[in-house]
C-alpha positions as CSV (number, residue, x, y, z in Angstrom):
1,M,-1.8,10.1,2.2
2,I,1.9,9.6,2.8
3,D,4.7,11.5,1.0
4,K,5.9,8.9,-1.4
5,A,8.5,11.0,-2.7
6,V,10.5,10.8,0.5
7,K,10.7,7.0,1.1
8,H,8.4,4.1,0.5
9,A,8.1,0.5,1.6
10,P,9.7,-2.1,-0.7
11,G,6.3,-3.8,-1.2
12,F,2.9,-4.3,-0.1
13,M,0.9,-7.1,1.5
14,L,-2.7,-8.4,1.1
15,Y,-4.0,-9.4,4.4
16,D,-6.3,-12.3,4.9
17,D,-9.5,-10.3,5.5
18,T,-8.9,-8.2,2.4
19,S,-7.9,-11.3,0.4
20,R,-11.2,-13.0,1.4
21,A,-13.2,-10.0,0.3
22,L,-11.3,-9.8,-3.0
23,L,-11.9,-13.5,-3.8
24,S,-15.6,-12.6,-4.2
25,L,-14.7,-10.6,-7.4
26,S,-14.7,-12.2,-10.8
27,N,-11.3,-13.1,-12.2
28,E,-11.5,-10.1,-14.4
29,G,-12.4,-7.7,-11.5
30,L,-9.8,-9.2,-9.2
31,G,-7.2,-8.6,-11.9
32,E,-8.3,-5.0,-12.4
33,V,-8.1,-4.3,-8.7
34,I,-4.7,-6.0,-8.2
35,R,-3.2,-4.2,-11.3
36,A,-4.5,-0.9,-9.9
37,A,-3.0,-1.6,-6.6
38,I,0.4,-2.4,-8.3
39,N,0.2,0.7,-10.3
40,Y,-0.7,2.8,-7.2
41,K,2.2,1.3,-5.3
42,L,4.9,1.5,-8.0
43,E,3.7,4.5,-10.1
44,F,1.8,6.4,-7.5
45,E,-1.2,6.4,-9.8
46,D,-3.8,7.7,-7.4
47,T,-6.9,7.5,-9.6
48,P,-7.0,4.4,-11.7
49,T,-9.8,3.9,-14.2
50,L,-11.7,0.8,-12.9
51,T,-14.9,-0.9,-14.1
52,S,-18.0,0.1,-12.1
53,G,-18.1,-1.5,-8.8
54,L,-14.3,-2.0,-8.3
55,E,-13.6,1.4,-6.8
56,F,-14.6,0.2,-3.3
57,P,-12.3,-2.9,-3.2
58,F,-9.5,-0.9,-4.6
59,Q,-9.9,1.7,-1.9
60,I,-9.6,-1.0,0.7
61,V,-6.3,-2.2,-0.8
62,K,-5.1,1.4,-1.2
63,G,-5.8,2.2,2.5
64,A,-3.7,-0.9,3.6
65,I,-0.8,0.3,1.3
66,D,-1.0,3.7,2.8
67,R,-1.2,2.5,6.4
68,D,1.7,0.1,6.0
69,G,3.7,2.8,4.1
70,E,3.2,5.1,7.1
71,K,4.3,2.4,9.5
72,Y,7.4,1.7,7.4
73,I,8.4,5.3,7.3
74,K,8.0,5.6,11.1
75,R,10.0,2.4,11.6
76,C,12.8,3.9,9.4
77,E,12.8,7.1,11.3
78,Q,13.0,5.2,14.6
79,N,15.8,3.0,13.4
80,A,17.7,6.1,12.3
81,A,17.2,7.7,15.7
82,N,18.4,4.5,17.4
83,R,21.5,4.5,15.1
84,A,22.2,8.1,16.0
85,K,21.8,7.4,19.8
86,S,24.2,4.4,19.5
87,N,26.8,6.5,17.7
88,D,26.7,9.1,20.5
89,C,28.1,6.6,22.9
């Protein structure tokens, strides 16, 4: 898991493959998973209380949020390094 206290991406994305899987859920189930994802992203709530059977789809979305967050942090670090290099000239 990424260190969210340091820096975090300004949002998250649902990719097509994940979205297709989520569309197989009922409207209520989809709402629960999306709400849990939003709470995870904004409030860092790691263990939401979900209806049985919704933990798996949530874990898929959570994994994407974490991976994208790690990429964002690396990009920010690289941008900072590039700025430092350009200021050295």
